[in-house]
C-alpha positions as CSV (number, residue, x, y, z in Angstrom):
1,X,8.0,-34.8,7.1
2,X,4.4,-33.8,7.7
3,X,2.8,-30.7,6.3
4,X,3.9,-27.5,7.9
5,X,1.1,-25.5,9.4
6,X,0.5,-23.0,12.2
7,X,-0.9,-24.4,15.4
8,X,-3.4,-21.5,15.9
9,X,-4.8,-22.7,19.2
10,X,-1.4,-23.0,20.8
11,X,-0.5,-19.5,19.6
12,X,-3.8,-18.0,20.8
13,X,-3.2,-19.5,24.3
14,X,0.2,-17.9,24.4
15,X,-1.2,-14.5,23.5
16,X,-4.1,-14.8,25.9
17,X,-1.5,-15.5,28.7
18,X,0.3,-12.3,27.6
19,X,-2.9,-10.3,27.6
20,X,-4.5,-11.6,30.9
21,X,-1.7,-12.6,33.2
22,X,1.4,-11.0,34.8
23,X,4.3,-11.1,32.4
24,X,7.6,-12.7,33.4
25,X,10.0,-10.7,35.6
26,X,12.2,-10.1,32.6
27,X,9.7,-7.6,31.2
28,X,10.0,-5.3,34.3
29,X,12.7,-3.4,32.6
30,X,10.4,-2.6,29.7
31,X,7.9,-0.6,31.7
32,X,8.5,2.5,29.6
33,X,7.5,0.4,26.5
34,X,4.3,-1.1,27.8
35,X,2.4,0.6,25.1
36,X,4.5,-1.2,22.5
37,X,4.0,-4.6,24.2
38,X,0.2,-3.9,24.3
39,X,0.1,-3.3,20.5
40,X,2.0,-6.5,19.7
41,X,-0.4,-8.5,21.8
42,X,-3.5,-6.9,20.2
43,X,-2.3,-7.2,16.6
44,X,-1.2,-10.8,17.1
45,X,-4.6,-11.8,18.5
46,X,-6.2,-10.0,15.5
47,X,-4.1,-11.8,12.9
48,X,-5.0,-15.1,14.5
49,X,-8.7,-14.3,14.4
50,X,-9.0,-14.8,18.2
51,X,-12.2,-13.8,19.9
52,X,-10.4,-11.6,22.3
53,X,-10.1,-9.2,24.0
54,X,-13.7,-9.1,25.3
55,X,-15.8,-6.0,25.3
56,X,-15.0,-5.4,29.0
57,X,-11.3,-5.8,28.4
58,X,-11.4,-3.5,25.4
59,X,-12.9,-0.8,27.6
60,X,-10.3,-1.3,30.3
61,X,-7.5,-1.1,27.6
62,X,-9.0,2.1,26.2
63,X,-9.0,3.7,29.7
64,X,-5.4,2.6,30.3
65,X,-4.2,4.0,26.9
66,X,-5.9,7.4,27.5
67,X,-4.2,7.6,30.9
68,X,-1.0,7.8,28.9
69,X,-2.1,10.7,26.7
70,X,-0.1,13.8,27.2
71,X,-2.1,17.0,27.7
72,X,0.0,18.8,25.1
73,X,-0.4,16.1,22.5
74,X,1.0,12.6,21.9
75,X,1.3,9.7,24.4
76,X,3.8,8.4,27.0
77,X,4.8,4.8,27.0
78,X,3.3,3.9,30.3
79,X,1.1,5.6,33.0
80,X,4.2,5.6,35.2
81,X,5.8,8.0,32.7
82,X,3.0,10.6,32.7
83,X,2.6,13.2,35.5
84,X,-0.8,14.2,37.0
85,X,-2.4,17.1,35.2
86,X,-1.6,19.5,37.9
87,X,2.1,19.4,37.0
88,X,1.5,20.6,33.4
89,X,0.8,24.2,34.4
90,X,1.7,27.5,32.9
91,X,4.6,28.9,35.0
92,X,4.8,32.1,33.0
93,X,6.7,30.7,30.0
94,X,4.0,28.4,28.6
95,X,2.9,25.0,29.6
96,X,5.7,22.8,31.0
97,X,6.6,19.6,29.2
98,X,7.0,17.5,32.2
99,X,8.0,14.0,31.1
100,X,7.1,14.7,27.5
101,X,5.2,12.4,25.1
102,X,7.4,10.3,22.7
103,X,6.9,9.4,19.1
104,X,7.0,5.6,19.3
105,X,4.5,5.4,22.2
106,X,2.1,7.7,20.3
107,X,2.3,5.5,17.2
108,X,1.5,2.3,19.2
109,X,-1.2,4.1,21.2
110,X,-3.1,5.2,18.2
111,X,-2.9,1.8,16.6
112,X,-4.0,0.1,19.8
113,X,-7.0,2.5,20.2
114,X,-8.1,1.4,16.8
115,X,-8.4,-2.2,18.0
116,X,-10.3,-1.5,21.2
117,X,-12.4,1.6,21.0
118,X,-11.7,3.8,18.0
119,X,-10.5,7.4,18.3
120,X,-12.9,8.6,21.0
121,X,-10.9,10.6,23.5
122,X,-7.9,11.0,21.2
123,X,-6.8,14.6,21.0
124,X,-6.2,14.5,17.3
125,X,-5.5,18.2,16.7
126,X,-3.1,18.5,19.6
127,X,-1.3,15.3,18.4
128,X,-0.8,16.6,14.9
129,X,0.5,20.0,16.2
130,X,2.9,18.2,18.5
131,X,4.0,15.9,15.7
132,X,5.2,18.9,13.7
133,X,7.4,20.1,16.6
134,X,9.4,16.9,16.3
135,X,10.7,17.5,12.8
136,X,14.2,19.0,12.4
137,X,15.3,21.4,9.7
138,X,17.0,18.5,7.7
139,X,13.6,16.7,7.5
140,X,14.4,14.0,10.1
141,X,12.3,13.4,13.3
142,X,13.4,13.1,16.9
143,X,11.7,11.0,19.6
144,X,10.6,13.8,21.9
145,X,10.8,17.5,22.6
146,X,12.3,18.6,25.9
147,X,11.0,21.5,28.1
148,X,13.4,24.0,26.5
149,X,12.2,23.0,23.0
150,X,15.2,20.8,22.1
151,X,14.4,17.8,19.8
152,X,16.0,14.7,21.3
153,X,16.6,11.3,19.7
154,X,18.4,9.9,16.7
155,X,17.9,10.8,13.0
156,X,17.3,7.2,11.9
157,X,14.5,5.9,9.8
158,X,12.4,4.5,12.7
159,X,11.3,7.9,13.7
160,X,10.7,8.9,10.1
161,X,8.4,5.9,9.7
162,X,6.5,6.4,12.9
163,X,5.9,10.1,12.2
164,X,4.6,9.2,8.7
165,X,2.3,6.5,10.1
166,X,0.9,8.8,12.7
167,X,0.2,11.5,10.0
168,X,-1.4,8.8,7.8
169,X,-3.7,7.6,10.5
170,X,-4.8,11.0,11.7
171,X,-5.0,13.1,8.5
172,X,-4.5,10.8,5.5
173,X,-1.6,9.9,3.2
174,X,-2.0,12.6,0.5
175,X,-2.2,16.4,0.6
176,X,-4.9,17.7,2.9
177,X,-6.7,21.0,2.7
178,X,-7.3,20.8,6.4
179,X,-4.7,22.2,8.8
180,X,-2.1,22.7,6.0
181,X,0.0,25.1,8.0
182,X,0.3,22.5,10.8
183,X,1.4,19.6,8.5
184,X,4.9,18.3,8.6
185,X,7.3,19.1,5.7
186,X,6.8,16.1,3.5
187,X,9.4,17.0,0.9
188,X,12.2,17.4,3.5
189,X,11.2,14.1,5.1
190,X,11.4,12.3,1.7
191,X,14.8,13.9,1.0
192,X,16.1,12.7,4.4
193,X,14.9,9.2,3.7
194,X,16.6,9.2,0.3
195,X,19.8,10.4,1.9
196,X,20.0,7.2,4.0
197,X,20.6,4.9,1.1
198,X,24.1,3.4,1.3
199,X,26.4,2.2,-1.5
200,X,25.1,-1.4,-1.4
201,X,21.4,-0.3,-1.8
202,X,20.2,-0.8,1.8
203,X,19.0,2.0,4.0
204,X,20.6,3.4,7.2
205,X,20.6,6.6,9.1
206,X,22.9,8.1,6.5
207,X,25.0,7.0,3.5
208,X,28.0,6.7,5.8
209,X,26.4,4.2,8.2
210,X,25.8,0.5,7.7
211,X,22.6,-0.6,6.0
212,X,20.1,-2.3,8.3
213,X,16.9,-4.3,7.4
214,X,14.8,-2.6,10.0
215,X,15.8,0.9,8.8
216,X,15.2,-0.3,5.2
217,X,11.7,-1.4,6.1
218,X,11.0,1.8,7.8
219,X,12.1,3.8,4.8
220,X,10.2,1.8,2.3
221,X,7.0,1.7,4.4
222,X,7.2,5.5,5.1
223,X,7.6,6.2,1.4
224,X,4.6,3.9,0.7
225,X,2.4,5.7,3.2
226,X,3.5,9.0,1.6
227,X,2.6,7.7,-1.9
228,X,6.2,8.0,-3.0
229,X,7.0,4.4,-3.8
230,X,7.9,3.1,-6.2
231,X,9.5,5.7,-8.5
232,X,12.6,6.7,-10.4
233,X,15.7,8.4,-9.1
234,X,15.4,11.3,-6.7
235,X,18.0,13.2,-8.8
236,X,15.5,13.3,-11.7
237,X,12.7,15.9,-12.1
238,X,9.5,15.8,-13.9
239,X,9.5,17.0,-17.5
240,X,7.2,19.7,-18.8
241,X,6.8,21.3,-22.2
242,X,9.0,24.1,-20.9
243,X,11.7,21.8,-19.6
244,X,12.3,20.1,-16.2
245,X,10.2,21.2,-13.3
246,X,11.4,21.6,-9.8
247,X,9.1,18.9,-8.4
248,X,11.1,15.8,-7.5
249,X,9.9,12.5,-8.6
250,X,9.1,9.8,-6.0
251,X,11.4,6.9,-5.1
252,X,14.8,6.1,-3.7
253,X,18.0,6.9,-5.5
254,X,18.5,3.3,-6.6
255,X,15.4,1.3,-5.9
256,X,16.6,-1.9,-7.7
257,X,19.7,-1.9,-5.6
258,X,17.5,-1.8,-2.5
259,X,15.6,-4.8,-3.7
260,X,18.9,-6.7,-4.4
261,X,20.2,-5.9,-0.9
262,X,17.0,-7.1,0.7
263,X,17.1,-10.4,-1.3
264,X,20.6,-11.0,0.0
265,X,19.4,-11.0,3.6
266,X,18.1,-14.5,3.0
267,X,20.6,-16.7,4.8
268,X,21.1,-20.5,4.9
269,X,20.9,-22.0,8.3
270,X,22.1,-25.5,9.2
271,X,21.7,-27.4,12.4
272,X,24.6,-29.8,11.6
273,X,27.0,-28.5,14.2
274,X,24.4,-27.1,16.5
275,X,25.7,-29.1,19.5
276,X,29.1,-27.5,19.2
277,X,27.8,-24.0,18.9
278,X,27.8,-22.3,22.3
279,X,25.4,-19.6,21.0
280,X,23.1,-22.3,19.7
281,X,22.9,-20.8,16.3
282,X,24.3,-23.5,14.1
283,X,26.4,-23.0,10.9
284,X,25.3,-19.9,9.0
285,X,26.5,-19.0,5.5
286,X,24.8,-16.7,3.0
287,X,23.1,-18.7,0.3
288,X,25.2,-17.3,-2.5
289,X,28.4,-18.1,-0.6
290,X,27.2,-21.7,-0.1
291,X,26.7,-22.0,-3.9
292,X,30.1,-20.4,-4.6
293,X,31.7,-22.8,-2.2
294,X,30.0,-25.8,-3.9
295,X,31.1,-24.4,-7.3
296,X,34.7,-24.2,-6.0
297,X,34.8,-27.9,-5.4
298,X,34.5,-28.6,-9.1
299,X,37.5,-28.5,-11.5
300,X,37.7,-26.0,-14.3
301,X,36.6,-28.7,-16.7
302,X,33.6,-29.7,-14.7
303,X,30.1,-29.4,-16.2
304,X,27.8,-26.6,-15.2
305,X,26.2,-27.3,-11.8
306,X,22.7,-28.8,-12.0
307,X,19.7,-27.2,-10.3
308,X,19.9,-30.0,-7.7
309,X,23.4,-29.1,-6.8
310,X,22.5,-25.4,-6.6
311,X,19.7,-26.1,-4.1
312,X,20.1,-25.9,-0.4
313,X,20.8,-29.2,1.4
314,X,18.0,-31.0,3.1
315,X,19.2,-30.0,6.5
316,X,19.4,-26.4,5.7
317,X,16.7,-23.7,6.2
318,X,16.4,-20.1,5.1
319,X,16.4,-17.5,7.8
320,X,17.0,-13.8,7.5
321,X,19.5,-11.4,9.0
322,X,19.4,-7.7,9.4
323,X,23.0,-6.9,8.3
324,X,25.7,-8.5,6.3
325,X,27.4,-11.5,8.1
326,X,25.0,-11.5,11.0
327,X,23.1,-14.4,12.4
328,X,19.5,-15.4,11.6
329,X,16.7,-13.8,13.6
330,X,13.0,-14.3,13.5
331,X,12.1,-10.6,13.3
332,X,14.0,-10.1,10.1
333,X,11.7,-12.5,8.3
334,X,9.2,-9.6,8.8
335,X,11.4,-6.6,8.2
336,X,12.8,-8.1,5.0
337,X,9.6,-10.0,3.8
338,X,7.3,-7.0,4.4
339,X,9.7,-4.7,2.6
340,X,9.8,-6.9,-0.5
341,X,6.0,-7.2,-0.2
342,X,5.5,-3.4,-0.2
343,X,7.9,-3.1,-3.1
344,X,5.9,-5.6,-5.1
345,X,8.5,-8.5,-5.0
346,X,7.3,-11.1,-2.5
347,X,8.2,-13.7,-5.1
348,X,11.9,-13.2,-4.4
349,X,11.6,-14.9,-1.1
350,X,12.4,-18.6,-0.6
351,X,9.0,-19.0,1.0
352,X,8.8,-22.7,1.8
353,X,12.3,-22.7,3.4
354,X,11.5,-19.6,5.3
355,X,8.3,-21.3,6.7
356,X,10.4,-24.4,7.6
357,X,12.8,-22.1,9.5
358,X,10.1,-20.4,11.5
359,X,8.0,-23.5,12.1
360,X,10.8,-25.9,12.9
361,X,13.5,-23.7,14.4
362,X,12.0,-20.7,16.2
363,X,8.4,-21.6,16.9
364,X,8.1,-22.7,20.5
365,X,6.2,-25.6,22.0
366,X,4.1,-23.3,24.2
367,X,3.3,-21.0,21.3
368,X,5.0,-17.9,20.1
369,X,8.4,-17.5,18.4
370,X,11.9,-17.1,19.8
371,X,14.5,-14.7,18.5
372,X,16.8,-17.4,17.3
373,X,16.7,-21.3,17.3
374,X,16.5,-22.6,20.9
375,X,15.3,-19.3,22.4
376,X,12.1,-19.0,24.5
377,X,9.3,-17.0,22.9
378,X,9.0,-13.3,23.6
379,X,6.3,-10.7,22.7
380,X,8.3,-8.8,20.1
381,X,9.6,-11.8,18.1
382,X,6.3,-13.8,18.5
383,X,4.3,-10.9,17.0
384,X,6.7,-10.3,14.1
385,X,6.9,-14.0,13.4
386,X,3.2,-14.1,12.8
387,X,3.3,-10.9,10.8
388,X,6.0,-12.3,8.6
389,X,3.9,-15.4,7.9
390,X,0.8,-13.2,7.3
391,X,2.8,-11.1,4.8
392,X,3.5,-14.3,2.9
393,X,-0.2,-15.2,2.8
394,X,-0.1,-17.9,5.5
395,X,-3.6,-19.6,5.0
396,X,-4.6,-19.7,8.7
397,X,-3.8,-16.0,9.3
398,X,-5.6,-12.8,8.3
399,X,-4.1,-10.9,5.4
400,X,-1.5,-8.4,6.4
401,X,-1.0,-4.7,5.5
402,X,2.8,-4.7,5.5
403,X,3.2,-0.9,5.7
404,X,1.4,-0.8,9.1
405,X,2.1,-4.3,10.4
406,X,-1.6,-4.9,11.0
407,X,-4.3,-6.9,9.3
408,X,-5.9,-5.6,6.2
409,X,-9.2,-5.6,8.1
410,X,-7.7,-3.3,10.7
411,X,-6.2,-0.9,8.2
412,X,-9.7,-0.5,6.8
413,X,-11.0,0.1,10.3
414,X,-8.4,2.9,10.7
415,X,-9.5,4.5,7.4
416,X,-13.1,4.5,8.7
417,X,-12.0,6.1,12.0
418,X,-9.9,8.7,10.2
419,X,-12.7,9.6,7.8
420,X,-15.1,10.0,10.7
421,X,-12.6,12.3,12.6
422,X,-12.1,14.4,9.5
423,X,-15.8,15.0,9.1
424,X,-16.1,16.4,12.6
């Protein structure tokens, strides 16, 4: 088998088609998420080091993004979800929130602006004030605020992460003397994130829900952007000469358990019976279960298994799943790999077998990555496939900042833009 490497030119061609041509009909239903798709295209081209978009294209993209900016702060996901200014009028009870801005679109809009034009035209102050209105009393964040002031959307870690990232990009990660009264309640947010840890160490919306790799990434990345990771138990408090203080120490309730849960998301994948599998996913068995099964074939008097016997078979790969007993999926190579990278444990990933899985099973001949083996490429999985490889220091890609899912170069650009905005 030849050396595995990324065919950059093929991937760049795929992303240029996504940038410059009409997307397939299947994307029609994602009109409300066009801002999200735009970000994935921009960050993928940046990771690949492509000489695109051009200066003219960047200007057009900036104009398009700013058309989605809500007059009361934040962004909508598409120009088709933003009313003309005349509809946002004071009808005697304050400005109406016609088709309000939403949290994910705002996050992707700010990131995308940093790629194409900086923060010129971004209503930073209004955005931060709007962000605060999305936080609930329990510390969680919703997706949007309705006209009557109701916060809508789940309480899961995605919104917590997105809110944290917006705050970090616009005002910085630590305490700020500026606009203190308009800041979110960081302590309540951290407490809410801690409350999502489940019995097995993973993170979900709450301790009573099933842990999920995407939620776990969002929790770890959010704590990282808040400078609260790593750290000891949340139930502990800092010691002073006069006894314990009331200031909670950073970190999840049981961080080692979270690391263990993430490591267990690595899943063996075999193509042996692929032809008989209607879903085209092959035989899947968690790595430890495979080894236990092999151990079970030995008698009680058998010698200890050798390292060769404990290794994966030649026809097996290592993929990642998002929950226990689920099938492999390209995006979880990022959600899990980036989480372990942020936590300082990238060495716990079976890197070479993960690369084999991405390159030989989900990388597509036209460029990009599919969700699972045999699937066509799509923007979401293609971008996260590249991000996963970048997090694992793939030589042909830019270095990745795992907490923001952008290149290290782009993170530095955002810091410069933020510092310039703070000086104004």
